[in-house]
C-alpha positions in Angstrom: 11.6 -46.5 -6.3 9.3 -45.4 -3.2 7.3 -43.3 -2.8 8.0 -41.6 0.8 11.8 -41.0 0.5 10.5 -39.7 -2.3 8.4 -37.2 -1.1 10.7 -36.1 1.5 14.2 -35.5 -0.8 10.7 -33.9 -2.9 9.6 -32.0 0.3 13.2 -31.0 0.8 14.5 -29.7 -2.2 10.9 -27.5 -3.1 11.7 -26.5 0.6 14.5 -24.9 -0.8 14.0 -23.5 -3.8 11.0 -21.3 -2.1 14.2 -19.5 -0.1 15.4 -17.9 -3.4 12.7 -18.5 -5.6 12.6 -15.7 -6.8 16.4 -15.6 -8.0 15.9 -19.7 -8.8 12.6 -20.3 -11.0 13.5 -22.5 -13.3 15.3 -24.4 -11.0 12.5 -24.6 -9.5 10.5 -25.2 -12.2 13.7 -27.9 -13.5 13.2 -29.6 -10.4 9.4 -30.6 -10.7 9.9 -32.4 -14.7 11.9 -34.3 -12.4 10.0 -35.0 -9.9 7.1 -35.7 -13.1 9.2 -38.1 -14.5 10.3 -39.2 -10.9 7.0 -40.8 -11.0 6.4 -42.1 -14.5 8.6 -44.6 -14.0 
């Protein structure tokens, strides 16, 4: 897994989610779970 690429994707996804965090908190939480899973692979 390319860590730099993963970091860029994560930052982009988090930035998008922060914009609509009030209505999509579950998506933000899901994103963190996905990131932890990818890092642990």
